[in-house]
mmCIF file of the N, C-alpha and C atoms, coordinates in Angstrom:
data_MODEL
# 
_entry.id   MODEL 
# 
loop_
_atom_site.group_PDB 
_atom_site.id 
_atom_site.type_symbol 
_atom_site.label_atom_id 
_atom_site.label_alt_id 
_atom_site.label_comp_id 
_atom_site.label_asym_id 
_atom_site.label_entity_id 
_atom_site.label_seq_id 
_atom_site.pdbx_PDB_ins_code 
_atom_site.Cartn_x 
_atom_site.Cartn_y 
_atom_site.Cartn_z 
_atom_site.occupancy 
_atom_site.B_iso_or_equiv 
_atom_site.pdbx_formal_charge 
_atom_site.auth_seq_id 
_atom_site.auth_comp_id 
_atom_site.auth_asym_id 
_atom_site.auth_atom_id 
_atom_site.pdbx_PDB_model_num 
ATOM 1   N N  . MET A 1 1  ? 6.605   -5.943  15.086 1.00 0.00 ? 1  MET A N  1 
ATOM 2   C CA . MET A 1 1  ? 5.572   -6.906  14.789 1.00 0.00 ? 1  MET A CA 1 
ATOM 3   C C  . MET A 1 1  ? 4.336   -6.561  15.616 1.00 0.00 ? 1  MET A C  1 
ATOM 4   N N  . LEU A 1 2  ? 3.180   -6.717  14.987 1.00 0.00 ? 2  LEU A N  1 
ATOM 5   C CA . LEU A 1 2  ? 1.900   -6.494  15.632 1.00 0.00 ? 2  LEU A CA 1 
ATOM 6   C C  . LEU A 1 2  ? 1.027   -7.701  15.350 1.00 0.00 ? 2  LEU A C  1 
ATOM 7   N N  . GLN A 1 3  ? 0.417   -8.254  16.391 1.00 0.00 ? 3  GLN A N  1 
ATOM 8   C CA . GLN A 1 3  ? -0.478  -9.393  16.226 1.00 0.00 ? 3  GLN A CA 1 
ATOM 9   C C  . GLN A 1 3  ? -1.863  -9.026  16.733 1.00 0.00 ? 3  GLN A C  1 
ATOM 10  N N  . VAL A 1 4  ? -2.874  -9.460  15.973 1.00 0.00 ? 4  VAL A N  1 
ATOM 11  C CA . VAL A 1 4  ? -4.262  -9.301  16.381 1.00 0.00 ? 4  VAL A CA 1 
ATOM 12  C C  . VAL A 1 4  ? -4.878  -10.687 16.311 1.00 0.00 ? 4  VAL A C  1 
ATOM 13  N N  . GLY A 1 5  ? -5.549  -11.091 17.383 1.00 0.00 ? 5  GLY A N  1 
ATOM 14  C CA . GLY A 1 5  ? -6.139  -12.420 17.407 1.00 0.00 ? 5  GLY A CA 1 
ATOM 15  C C  . GLY A 1 5  ? -7.541  -12.429 17.962 1.00 0.00 ? 5  GLY A C  1 
ATOM 16  N N  . ASP A 1 6  ? -8.284  -13.466 17.578 1.00 0.00 ? 6  ASP A N  1 
ATOM 17  C CA . ASP A 1 6  ? -9.591  -13.707 18.198 1.00 0.00 ? 6  ASP A CA 1 
ATOM 18  C C  . ASP A 1 6  ? -9.829  -15.211 18.238 1.00 0.00 ? 6  ASP A C  1 
ATOM 19  N N  . ASN A 1 7  ? -10.777 -15.602 19.053 1.00 0.00 ? 7  ASN A N  1 
ATOM 20  C CA . ASN A 1 7  ? -11.025 -17.030 19.224 1.00 0.00 ? 7  ASN A CA 1 
ATOM 21  C C  . ASN A 1 7  ? -12.282 -17.483 18.492 1.00 0.00 ? 7  ASN A C  1 
ATOM 22  N N  . GLY A 1 8  ? -12.553 -16.870 17.357 1.00 0.00 ? 8  GLY A N  1 
ATOM 23  C CA . GLY A 1 8  ? -13.685 -17.257 16.522 1.00 0.00 ? 8  GLY A CA 1 
ATOM 24  C C  . GLY A 1 8  ? -13.415 -18.577 15.797 1.00 0.00 ? 8  GLY A C  1 
ATOM 25  N N  . PRO A 1 9  ? -14.268 -18.932 14.850 1.00 0.00 ? 9  PRO A N  1 
ATOM 26  C CA . PRO A 1 9  ? -14.148 -20.231 14.185 1.00 0.00 ? 9  PRO A CA 1 
ATOM 27  C C  . PRO A 1 9  ? -12.911 -20.375 13.303 1.00 0.00 ? 9  PRO A C  1 
ATOM 28  N N  . GLY A 1 10 ? -12.306 -19.302 12.898 1.00 0.00 ? 10 GLY A N  1 
ATOM 29  C CA . GLY A 1 10 ? -11.100 -19.390 12.075 1.00 0.00 ? 10 GLY A CA 1 
ATOM 30  C C  . GLY A 1 10 ? -11.401 -19.527 10.595 1.00 0.00 ? 10 GLY A C  1 
ATOM 31  N N  . VAL A 1 11 ? -10.328 -19.510 9.825  1.00 0.00 ? 11 VAL A N  1 
ATOM 32  C CA . VAL A 1 11 ? -10.390 -19.612 8.374  1.00 0.00 ? 11 VAL A CA 1 
ATOM 33  C C  . VAL A 1 11 ? -9.872  -21.001 7.997  1.00 0.00 ? 11 VAL A C  1 
ATOM 34  N N  . PRO A 1 12 ? -10.564 -21.720 7.109  1.00 0.00 ? 12 PRO A N  1 
ATOM 35  C CA . PRO A 1 12 ? -10.062 -23.036 6.691  1.00 0.00 ? 12 PRO A CA 1 
ATOM 36  C C  . PRO A 1 12 ? -8.653  -22.926 6.110  1.00 0.00 ? 12 PRO A C  1 
ATOM 37  N N  . ARG A 1 13 ? -7.823  -23.900 6.392  1.00 0.00 ? 13 ARG A N  1 
ATOM 38  C CA . ARG A 1 13 ? -6.413  -23.895 5.944  1.00 0.00 ? 13 ARG A CA 1 
ATOM 39  C C  . ARG A 1 13 ? -6.305  -23.605 4.446  1.00 0.00 ? 13 ARG A C  1 
ATOM 40  N N  . SER A 1 14 ? -7.211  -24.154 3.657  1.00 0.00 ? 14 SER A N  1 
ATOM 41  C CA . SER A 1 14 ? -7.167  -23.965 2.200  1.00 0.00 ? 14 SER A CA 1 
ATOM 42  C C  . SER A 1 14 ? -7.394  -22.517 1.784  1.00 0.00 ? 14 SER A C  1 
ATOM 43  N N  . GLU A 1 15 ? -7.881  -21.684 2.694  1.00 0.00 ? 15 GLU A N  1 
ATOM 44  C CA . GLU A 1 15 ? -8.181  -20.279 2.390  1.00 0.00 ? 15 GLU A CA 1 
ATOM 45  C C  . GLU A 1 15 ? -7.146  -19.306 2.934  1.00 0.00 ? 15 GLU A C  1 
ATOM 46  N N  . TRP A 1 16 ? -6.156  -19.786 3.660  1.00 0.00 ? 16 TRP A N  1 
ATOM 47  C CA . TRP A 1 16 ? -5.220  -18.896 4.354  1.00 0.00 ? 16 TRP A CA 1 
ATOM 48  C C  . TRP A 1 16 ? -4.565  -17.878 3.424  1.00 0.00 ? 16 TRP A C  1 
ATOM 49  N N  . GLU A 1 17 ? -4.200  -18.238 2.242  1.00 0.00 ? 17 GLU A N  1 
ATOM 50  C CA . GLU A 1 17 ? -3.597  -17.285 1.302  1.00 0.00 ? 17 GLU A CA 1 
ATOM 51  C C  . GLU A 1 17 ? -4.656  -16.601 0.438  1.00 0.00 ? 17 GLU A C  1 
ATOM 52  N N  . ARG A 1 18 ? -5.721  -17.307 0.141  1.00 0.00 ? 18 ARG A N  1 
ATOM 53  C CA . ARG A 1 18 ? -6.760  -16.745 -0.720 1.00 0.00 ? 18 ARG A CA 1 
ATOM 54  C C  . ARG A 1 18 ? -7.458  -15.544 -0.091 1.00 0.00 ? 18 ARG A C  1 
ATOM 55  N N  . ILE A 1 19 ? -7.519  -15.477 1.244  1.00 0.00 ? 19 ILE A N  1 
ATOM 56  C CA . ILE A 1 19 ? -8.202  -14.336 1.880  1.00 0.00 ? 19 ILE A CA 1 
ATOM 57  C C  . ILE A 1 19 ? -7.501  -13.017 1.591  1.00 0.00 ? 19 ILE A C  1 
ATOM 58  N N  . PHE A 1 20 ? -6.268  -13.073 1.107  1.00 0.00 ? 20 PHE A N  1 
ATOM 59  C CA . PHE A 1 20 ? -5.518  -11.854 0.780  1.00 0.00 ? 20 PHE A CA 1 
ATOM 60  C C  . PHE A 1 20 ? -5.669  -11.462 -0.692 1.00 0.00 ? 20 PHE A C  1 
ATOM 61  N N  . GLN A 1 21 ? -6.427  -12.219 -1.464 1.00 0.00 ? 21 GLN A N  1 
ATOM 62  C CA . GLN A 1 21 ? -6.669  -11.889 -2.864 1.00 0.00 ? 21 GLN A CA 1 
ATOM 63  C C  . GLN A 1 21 ? -7.797  -10.860 -2.942 1.00 0.00 ? 21 GLN A C  1 
ATOM 64  N N  . PRO A 1 22 ? -7.669  -9.890  -3.856 1.00 0.00 ? 22 PRO A N  1 
ATOM 65  C CA . PRO A 1 22 ? -8.724  -8.872  -3.984 1.00 0.00 ? 22 PRO A CA 1 
ATOM 66  C C  . PRO A 1 22 ? -10.085 -9.506  -4.283 1.00 0.00 ? 22 PRO A C  1 
ATOM 67  N N  . TYR A 1 23 ? -11.089 -9.010  -3.620 1.00 0.00 ? 23 TYR A N  1 
ATOM 68  C CA . TYR A 1 23 ? -12.488 -9.390  -3.802 1.00 0.00 ? 23 TYR A CA 1 
ATOM 69  C C  . TYR A 1 23 ? -12.821 -10.810 -3.349 1.00 0.00 ? 23 TYR A C  1 
ATOM 70  N N  . HIS A 1 24 ? -11.904 -11.478 -2.701 1.00 0.00 ? 24 HIS A N  1 
ATOM 71  C CA . HIS A 1 24 ? -12.191 -12.819 -2.172 1.00 0.00 ? 24 HIS A CA 1 
ATOM 72  C C  . HIS A 1 24 ? -12.876 -12.678 -0.818 1.00 0.00 ? 24 HIS A C  1 
ATOM 73  N N  . ARG A 1 25 ? -13.964 -13.402 -0.640 1.00 0.00 ? 25 ARG A N  1 
ATOM 74  C CA . ARG A 1 25 ? -14.676 -13.399 0.634  1.00 0.00 ? 25 ARG A CA 1 
ATOM 75  C C  . ARG A 1 25 ? -15.024 -14.830 0.997  1.00 0.00 ? 25 ARG A C  1 
ATOM 76  N N  . LEU A 1 26 ? -14.959 -15.128 2.268  1.00 0.00 ? 26 LEU A N  1 
ATOM 77  C CA . LEU A 1 26 ? -15.435 -16.419 2.738  1.00 0.00 ? 26 LEU A CA 1 
ATOM 78  C C  . LEU A 1 26 ? -16.955 -16.371 2.759  1.00 0.00 ? 26 LEU A C  1 
ATOM 79  N N  . ASN A 1 27 ? -17.588 -17.510 2.739  1.00 0.00 ? 27 ASN A N  1 
ATOM 80  C CA . ASN A 1 27 ? -19.047 -17.543 2.876  1.00 0.00 ? 27 ASN A CA 1 
ATOM 81  C C  . ASN A 1 27 ? -19.425 -16.916 4.197  1.00 0.00 ? 27 ASN A C  1 
ATOM 82  N N  . GLN A 1 28 ? -20.304 -15.941 4.159  1.00 0.00 ? 28 GLN A N  1 
ATOM 83  C CA . GLN A 1 28 ? -20.704 -15.212 5.360  1.00 0.00 ? 28 GLN A CA 1 
ATOM 84  C C  . GLN A 1 28 ? -22.150 -15.533 5.705  1.00 0.00 ? 28 GLN A C  1 
ATOM 85  N N  . PRO A 1 29 ? -22.446 -15.676 6.984  1.00 0.00 ? 29 PRO A N  1 
ATOM 86  C CA . PRO A 1 29 ? -23.852 -15.808 7.374  1.00 0.00 ? 29 PRO A CA 1 
ATOM 87  C C  . PRO A 1 29 ? -24.623 -14.557 6.957  1.00 0.00 ? 29 PRO A C  1 
ATOM 88  N N  . THR A 1 30 ? -25.903 -14.705 6.746  1.00 0.00 ? 30 THR A N  1 
ATOM 89  C CA . THR A 1 30 ? -26.711 -13.568 6.283  1.00 0.00 ? 30 THR A CA 1 
ATOM 90  C C  . THR A 1 30 ? -26.825 -12.474 7.328  1.00 0.00 ? 30 THR A C  1 
ATOM 91  N N  . THR A 1 31 ? -26.401 -12.742 8.560  1.00 0.00 ? 31 THR A N  1 
ATOM 92  C CA . THR A 1 31 ? -26.484 -11.719 9.598  1.00 0.00 ? 31 THR A CA 1 
ATOM 93  C C  . THR A 1 31 ? -25.317 -10.743 9.559  1.00 0.00 ? 31 THR A C  1 
ATOM 94  N N  . GLN A 1 32 ? -24.282 -11.055 8.787  1.00 0.00 ? 32 GLN A N  1 
ATOM 95  C CA . GLN A 1 32 ? -23.118 -10.164 8.726  1.00 0.00 ? 32 GLN A CA 1 
ATOM 96  C C  . GLN A 1 32 ? -23.280 -9.161  7.589  1.00 0.00 ? 32 GLN A C  1 
ATOM 97  N N  . THR A 1 33 ? -22.706 -7.991  7.788  1.00 0.00 ? 33 THR A N  1 
ATOM 98  C CA . THR A 1 33 ? -22.724 -6.946  6.777  1.00 0.00 ? 33 THR A CA 1 
ATOM 99  C C  . THR A 1 33 ? -21.917 -7.401  5.565  1.00 0.00 ? 33 THR A C  1 
ATOM 100 N N  . GLU A 1 34 ? -22.420 -7.108  4.394  1.00 0.00 ? 34 GLU A N  1 
ATOM 101 C CA . GLU A 1 34 ? -21.689 -7.423  3.164  1.00 0.00 ? 34 GLU A CA 1 
ATOM 102 C C  . GLU A 1 34 ? -20.394 -6.621  3.112  1.00 0.00 ? 34 GLU A C  1 
ATOM 103 N N  . SER A 1 35 ? -19.365 -7.235  2.568  1.00 0.00 ? 35 SER A N  1 
ATOM 104 C CA . SER A 1 35 ? -18.095 -6.534  2.389  1.00 0.00 ? 35 SER A CA 1 
ATOM 105 C C  . SER A 1 35 ? -17.681 -6.646  0.933  1.00 0.00 ? 35 SER A C  1 
ATOM 106 N N  . VAL A 1 36 ? -16.784 -5.773  0.530  1.00 0.00 ? 36 VAL A N  1 
ATOM 107 C CA . VAL A 1 36 ? -16.287 -5.788  -0.837 1.00 0.00 ? 36 VAL A CA 1 
ATOM 108 C C  . VAL A 1 36 ? -15.201 -6.840  -1.003 1.00 0.00 ? 36 VAL A C  1 
ATOM 109 N N  . GLY A 1 37 ? -14.427 -7.063  0.034  1.00 0.00 ? 37 GLY A N  1 
ATOM 110 C CA . GLY A 1 37 ? -13.388 -8.077  -0.036 1.00 0.00 ? 37 GLY A CA 1 
ATOM 111 C C  . GLY A 1 37 ? -12.031 -7.555  -0.473 1.00 0.00 ? 37 GLY A C  1 
ATOM 112 N N  . ILE A 1 38 ? -11.729 -6.290  -0.182 1.00 0.00 ? 38 ILE A N  1 
ATOM 113 C CA . ILE A 1 38 ? -10.423 -5.763  -0.577 1.00 0.00 ? 38 ILE A CA 1 
ATOM 114 C C  . ILE A 1 38 ? -9.555  -5.341  0.606  1.00 0.00 ? 38 ILE A C  1 
ATOM 115 N N  . GLY A 1 39 ? -10.106 -5.319  1.806  1.00 0.00 ? 39 GLY A N  1 
ATOM 116 C CA . GLY A 1 39 ? -9.360  -4.820  2.962  1.00 0.00 ? 39 GLY A CA 1 
ATOM 117 C C  . GLY A 1 39 ? -8.068  -5.556  3.230  1.00 0.00 ? 39 GLY A C  1 
ATOM 118 N N  . LEU A 1 40 ? -8.116  -6.887  3.293  1.00 0.00 ? 40 LEU A N  1 
ATOM 119 C CA . LEU A 1 40 ? -6.902  -7.655  3.571  1.00 0.00 ? 40 LEU A CA 1 
ATOM 120 C C  . LEU A 1 40 ? -5.908  -7.561  2.422  1.00 0.00 ? 40 LEU A C  1 
ATOM 121 N N  . SER A 1 41 ? -6.413  -7.511  1.204  1.00 0.00 ? 41 SER A N  1 
ATOM 122 C CA . SER A 1 41 ? -5.534  -7.385  0.043  1.00 0.00 ? 41 SER A CA 1 
ATOM 123 C C  . SER A 1 41 ? -4.772  -6.057  0.080  1.00 0.00 ? 41 SER A C  1 
ATOM 124 N N  . VAL A 1 42 ? -5.480  -4.981  0.336  1.00 0.00 ? 42 VAL A N  1 
ATOM 125 C CA . VAL A 1 42 ? -4.850  -3.660  0.405  1.00 0.00 ? 42 VAL A CA 1 
ATOM 126 C C  . VAL A 1 42 ? -3.861  -3.601  1.565  1.00 0.00 ? 42 VAL A C  1 
ATOM 127 N N  . ALA A 1 43 ? -4.263  -4.119  2.717  1.00 0.00 ? 43 ALA A N  1 
ATOM 128 C CA . ALA A 1 43 ? -3.380  -4.095  3.891  1.00 0.00 ? 43 ALA A CA 1 
ATOM 129 C C  . ALA A 1 43 ? -2.086  -4.862  3.628  1.00 0.00 ? 43 ALA A C  1 
ATOM 130 N N  . ARG A 1 44 ? -2.193  -6.043  2.997  1.00 0.00 ? 44 ARG A N  1 
ATOM 131 C CA . ARG A 1 44 ? -0.982  -6.821  2.704  1.00 0.00 ? 44 ARG A CA 1 
ATOM 132 C C  . ARG A 1 44 ? -0.111  -6.103  1.679  1.00 0.00 ? 44 ARG A C  1 
ATOM 133 N N  . GLN A 1 45 ? -0.728  -5.536  0.656  1.00 0.00 ? 45 GLN A N  1 
ATOM 134 C CA . GLN A 1 45 ? 0.054   -4.820  -0.352 1.00 0.00 ? 45 GLN A CA 1 
ATOM 135 C C  . GLN A 1 45 ? 0.804   -3.646  0.259  1.00 0.00 ? 45 GLN A C  1 
ATOM 136 N N  . LEU A 1 46 ? 0.151   -2.903  1.143  1.00 0.00 ? 46 LEU A N  1 
ATOM 137 C CA . LEU A 1 46 ? 0.833   -1.789  1.812  1.00 0.00 ? 46 LEU A CA 1 
ATOM 138 C C  . LEU A 1 46 ? 1.992   -2.291  2.670  1.00 0.00 ? 46 LEU A C  1 
ATOM 139 N N  . ALA A 1 47 ? 1.774   -3.360  3.404  1.00 0.00 ? 47 ALA A N  1 
ATOM 140 C CA . ALA A 1 47 ? 2.850   -3.931  4.228  1.00 0.00 ? 47 ALA A CA 1 
ATOM 141 C C  . ALA A 1 47 ? 4.025   -4.346  3.348  1.00 0.00 ? 47 ALA A C  1 
ATOM 142 N N  . GLN A 1 48 ? 3.741   -5.008  2.239  1.00 0.00 ? 48 GLN A N  1 
ATOM 143 C CA . GLN A 1 48 ? 4.812   -5.468  1.356  1.00 0.00 ? 48 GLN A CA 1 
ATOM 144 C C  . GLN A 1 48 ? 5.542   -4.309  0.679  1.00 0.00 ? 48 GLN A C  1 
ATOM 145 N N  . LEU A 1 49 ? 4.831   -3.228  0.378  1.00 0.00 ? 49 LEU A N  1 
ATOM 146 C CA . LEU A 1 49 ? 5.480   -2.046  -0.182 1.00 0.00 ? 49 LEU A CA 1 
ATOM 147 C C  . LEU A 1 49 ? 6.458   -1.413  0.807  1.00 0.00 ? 49 LEU A C  1 
ATOM 148 N N  . MET A 1 50 ? 6.233   -1.668  2.091  1.00 0.00 ? 50 MET A N  1 
ATOM 149 C CA . MET A 1 50 ? 7.122   -1.156  3.137  1.00 0.00 ? 50 MET A CA 1 
ATOM 150 C C  . MET A 1 50 ? 8.104   -2.236  3.604  1.00 0.00 ? 50 MET A C  1 
ATOM 151 N N  . SER A 1 51 ? 8.334   -3.239  2.757  1.00 0.00 ? 51 SER A N  1 
ATOM 152 C CA . SER A 1 51 ? 9.263   -4.352  3.035  1.00 0.00 ? 51 SER A CA 1 
ATOM 153 C C  . SER A 1 51 ? 8.834   -5.203  4.226  1.00 0.00 ? 51 SER A C  1 
ATOM 154 N N  . GLY A 1 52 ? 7.535   -5.313  4.431  1.00 0.00 ? 52 GLY A N  1 
ATOM 155 C CA . GLY A 1 52 ? 6.989   -6.145  5.502  1.00 0.00 ? 52 GLY A CA 1 
ATOM 156 C C  . GLY A 1 52 ? 6.022   -7.151  4.936  1.00 0.00 ? 52 GLY A C  1 
ATOM 157 N N  . ASP A 1 53 ? 5.123   -7.641  5.778  1.00 0.00 ? 53 ASP A N  1 
ATOM 158 C CA . ASP A 1 53 ? 4.131   -8.605  5.322  1.00 0.00 ? 53 ASP A CA 1 
ATOM 159 C C  . ASP A 1 53 ? 2.964   -8.648  6.312  1.00 0.00 ? 53 ASP A C  1 
ATOM 160 N N  . LEU A 1 54 ? 1.846   -9.155  5.847  1.00 0.00 ? 54 LEU A N  1 
ATOM 161 C CA . LEU A 1 54 ? 0.679   -9.411  6.671  1.00 0.00 ? 54 LEU A CA 1 
ATOM 162 C C  . LEU A 1 54 ? 0.317   -10.866 6.441  1.00 0.00 ? 54 LEU A C  1 
ATOM 163 N N  . THR A 1 55 ? 0.231   -11.650 7.504  1.00 0.00 ? 55 THR A N  1 
ATOM 164 C CA . THR A 1 55 ? -0.047  -13.077 7.383  1.00 0.00 ? 55 THR A CA 1 
ATOM 165 C C  . THR A 1 55 ? -1.188  -13.475 8.304  1.00 0.00 ? 55 THR A C  1 
ATOM 166 N N  . TYR A 1 56 ? -1.715  -14.668 8.047  1.00 0.00 ? 56 TYR A N  1 
ATOM 167 C CA . TYR A 1 56 ? -2.772  -15.244 8.881  1.00 0.00 ? 56 TYR A CA 1 
ATOM 168 C C  . TYR A 1 56 ? -2.360  -16.650 9.263  1.00 0.00 ? 56 TYR A C  1 
ATOM 169 N N  . ARG A 1 57 ? -2.739  -17.041 10.485 1.00 0.00 ? 57 ARG A N  1 
ATOM 170 C CA . ARG A 1 57 ? -2.587  -18.427 10.915 1.00 0.00 ? 57 ARG A CA 1 
ATOM 171 C C  . ARG A 1 57 ? -3.625  -18.704 11.991 1.00 0.00 ? 57 ARG A C  1 
ATOM 172 N N  . HIS A 1 58 ? -3.880  -19.963 12.228 1.00 0.00 ? 58 HIS A N  1 
ATOM 173 C CA . HIS A 1 58 ? -4.827  -20.373 13.264 1.00 0.00 ? 58 HIS A CA 1 
ATOM 174 C C  . HIS A 1 58 ? -4.108  -21.403 14.123 1.00 0.00 ? 58 HIS A C  1 
ATOM 175 N N  . GLU A 1 59 ? -3.965  -21.085 15.403 1.00 0.00 ? 59 GLU A N  1 
ATOM 176 C CA . GLU A 1 59 ? -3.282  -22.024 16.295 1.00 0.00 ? 59 GLU A CA 1 
ATOM 177 C C  . GLU A 1 59 ? -3.907  -21.993 17.684 1.00 0.00 ? 59 GLU A C  1 
ATOM 178 N N  . ARG A 1 60 ? -3.986  -23.156 18.276 1.00 0.00 ? 60 ARG A N  1 
ATOM 179 C CA . ARG A 1 60 ? -4.543  -23.321 19.627 1.00 0.00 ? 60 ARG A CA 1 
ATOM 180 C C  . ARG A 1 60 ? -5.893  -22.610 19.790 1.00 0.00 ? 60 ARG A C  1 
ATOM 181 N N  . GLY A 1 61 ? -6.733  -22.687 18.748 1.00 0.00 ? 61 GLY A N  1 
ATOM 182 C CA . GLY A 1 61 ? -8.065  -22.107 18.818 1.00 0.00 ? 61 GLY A CA 1 
ATOM 183 C C  . GLY A 1 61 ? -8.146  -20.609 18.551 1.00 0.00 ? 61 GLY A C  1 
ATOM 184 N N  . TRP A 1 62 ? -7.044  -20.020 18.129 1.00 0.00 ? 62 TRP A N  1 
ATOM 185 C CA . TRP A 1 62 ? -7.010  -18.572 17.881 1.00 0.00 ? 62 TRP A CA 1 
ATOM 186 C C  . TRP A 1 62 ? -6.664  -18.276 16.426 1.00 0.00 ? 62 TRP A C  1 
ATOM 187 N N  . SER A 1 63 ? -7.397  -17.316 15.832 1.00 0.00 ? 63 SER A N  1 
ATOM 188 C CA . SER A 1 63 ? -7.035  -16.747 14.535 1.00 0.00 ? 63 SER A CA 1 
ATOM 189 C C  . SER A 1 63 ? -6.079  -15.602 14.815 1.00 0.00 ? 63 SER A C  1 
ATOM 190 N N  . ILE A 1 64 ? -4.949  -15.610 14.130 1.00 0.00 ? 64 ILE A N  1 
ATOM 191 C CA . ILE A 1 64 ? -3.926  -14.588 14.374 1.00 0.00 ? 64 ILE A CA 1 
ATOM 192 C C  . ILE A 1 64 ? -3.522  -13.942 13.053 1.00 0.00 ? 64 ILE A C  1 
ATOM 193 N N  . PHE A 1 65 ? -3.720  -12.637 12.973 1.00 0.00 ? 65 PHE A N  1 
ATOM 194 C CA . PHE A 1 65 ? -3.178  -11.849 11.876 1.00 0.00 ? 65 PHE A CA 1 
ATOM 195 C C  . PHE A 1 65 ? -1.921  -11.182 12.410 1.00 0.00 ? 65 PHE A C  1 
ATOM 196 N N  . GLU A 1 66 ? -0.841  -11.290 11.637 1.00 0.00 ? 66 GLU A N  1 
ATOM 197 C CA . GLU A 1 66 ? 0.442   -10.748 12.093 1.00 0.00 ? 66 GLU A CA 1 
ATOM 198 C C  . GLU A 1 66 ? 0.993   -9.787  11.047 1.00 0.00 ? 66 GLU A C  1 
ATOM 199 N N  . LEU A 1 67 ? 1.243   -8.569  11.481 1.00 0.00 ? 67 LEU A N  1 
ATOM 200 C CA . LEU A 1 67 ? 1.838   -7.539  10.628 1.00 0.00 ? 67 LEU A CA 1 
ATOM 201 C C  . LEU A 1 67 ? 3.294   -7.374  11.049 1.00 0.00 ? 67 LEU A C  1 
ATOM 202 N N  . THR A 1 68 ? 4.188   -7.547  10.096 1.00 0.00 ? 68 THR A N  1 
ATOM 203 C CA . THR A 1 68 ? 5.607   -7.315  10.365 1.00 0.00 ? 68 THR A CA 1 
ATOM 204 C C  . THR A 1 68 ? 6.089   -6.203  9.443  1.00 0.00 ? 68 THR A C  1 
ATOM 205 N N  . LEU A 1 69 ? 6.823   -5.299  10.016 1.00 0.00 ? 69 LEU A N  1 
ATOM 206 C CA . LEU A 1 69 ? 7.435   -4.204  9.267  1.00 0.00 ? 69 LEU A CA 1 
ATOM 207 C C  . LEU A 1 69 ? 8.868   -4.064  9.749  1.00 0.00 ? 69 LEU A C  1 
ATOM 208 N N  . PRO A 1 70 ? 9.771   -3.650  8.865  1.00 0.00 ? 70 PRO A N  1 
ATOM 209 C CA . PRO A 1 70 ? 11.156  -3.480  9.299  1.00 0.00 ? 70 PRO A CA 1 
ATOM 210 C C  . PRO A 1 70 ? 11.280  -2.322  10.287 1.00 0.00 ? 70 PRO A C  1 
ATOM 211 N N  . ALA A 1 71 ? 12.242  -2.427  11.157 1.00 0.00 ? 71 ALA A N  1 
ATOM 212 C CA . ALA A 1 71 ? 12.513  -1.332  12.101 1.00 0.00 ? 71 ALA A CA 1 
ATOM 213 C C  . ALA A 1 71 ? 13.061  -0.152  11.323 1.00 0.00 ? 71 ALA A C  1 
ATOM 214 N N  . TRP A 1 72 ? 12.682  1.041   11.749 1.00 0.00 ? 72 TRP A N  1 
ATOM 215 C CA . TRP A 1 72 ? 13.201  2.247   11.116 1.00 0.00 ? 72 TRP A CA 1 
ATOM 216 C C  . TRP A 1 72 ? 14.450  2.679   11.851 1.00 0.00 ? 72 TRP A C  1 
ATOM 217 N N  . VAL A 1 73 ? 15.479  2.977   11.094 1.00 0.00 ? 73 VAL A N  1 
ATOM 218 C CA . VAL A 1 73 ? 16.719  3.472   11.664 1.00 0.00 ? 73 VAL A CA 1 
ATOM 219 C C  . VAL A 1 73 ? 16.992  4.846   11.092 1.00 0.00 ? 73 VAL A C  1 
ATOM 220 N N  . GLN A 1 74 ? 17.231  5.801   11.956 1.00 0.00 ? 74 GLN A N  1 
ATOM 221 C CA . GLN A 1 74 ? 17.513  7.163   11.476 1.00 0.00 ? 74 GLN A CA 1 
ATOM 222 C C  . GLN A 1 74 ? 18.753  7.106   10.584 1.00 0.00 ? 74 GLN A C  1 
ATOM 223 N N  . PRO A 1 75 ? 18.685  7.697   9.365  1.00 0.00 ? 75 PRO A N  1 
ATOM 224 C CA . PRO A 1 75 ? 19.775  7.592   8.393  1.00 0.00 ? 75 PRO A CA 1 
ATOM 225 C C  . PRO A 1 75 ? 21.147  8.030   8.914  1.00 0.00 ? 75 PRO A C  1 
ATOM 226 N N  . ASP A 1 76 ? 21.233  8.991   9.817  1.00 0.00 ? 76 ASP A N  1 
ATOM 227 C CA . ASP A 1 76 ? 22.542  9.452   10.274 1.00 0.00 ? 76 ASP A CA 1 
ATOM 228 C C  . ASP A 1 76 ? 22.975  8.785   11.588 1.00 0.00 ? 76 ASP A C  1 
ATOM 229 N N  . SER A 1 77 ? 22.299  7.706   11.984 1.00 0.00 ? 77 SER A N  1 
ATOM 230 C CA . SER A 1 77 ? 22.678  7.016   13.212 1.00 0.00 ? 77 SER A CA 1 
ATOM 231 C C  . SER A 1 77 ? 23.760  5.969   12.912 1.00 0.00 ? 77 SER A C  1 
ATOM 232 N N  . PRO A 1 78 ? 24.517  5.541   13.894 1.00 0.00 ? 78 PRO A N  1 
ATOM 233 C CA . PRO A 1 78 ? 25.579  4.543   13.683 1.00 0.00 ? 78 PRO A CA 1 
ATOM 234 C C  . PRO A 1 78 ? 25.041  3.201   13.179 1.00 0.00 ? 78 PRO A C  1 
ATOM 235 N N  . GLU A 1 79 ? 23.742  2.886   13.481 1.00 0.00 ? 79 GLU A N  1 
ATOM 236 C CA . GLU A 1 79 ? 23.190  1.605   13.045 1.00 0.00 ? 79 GLU A CA 1 
ATOM 237 C C  . GLU A 1 79 ? 22.872  1.563   11.550 1.00 0.00 ? 79 GLU A C  1 
ATOM 238 N N  . ALA A 1 80 ? 22.795  2.740   10.903 1.00 0.00 ? 80 ALA A N  1 
ATOM 239 C CA . ALA A 1 80 ? 22.381  2.802   9.509  1.00 0.00 ? 80 ALA A CA 1 
ATOM 240 C C  . ALA A 1 80 ? 23.433  2.247   8.575  1.00 0.00 ? 80 ALA A C  1 
# 
């Protein structure tokens, strides 16, 4: 598991899943660079293709993106 967090304003609860839809963007101030809106969608799709997931949550004033991927086990090891 990998977590990335920041203490910015966060994403409204109603948008938590929508931010992972292709071409979806939150309203951005005019000072921010325009984006296409596919980065989170592509990242989540790649994670899911590898039997993992990418999620977002906001807790205790922090925005947290969490990437989970399954552990890799060498095929000829006893754990396989």
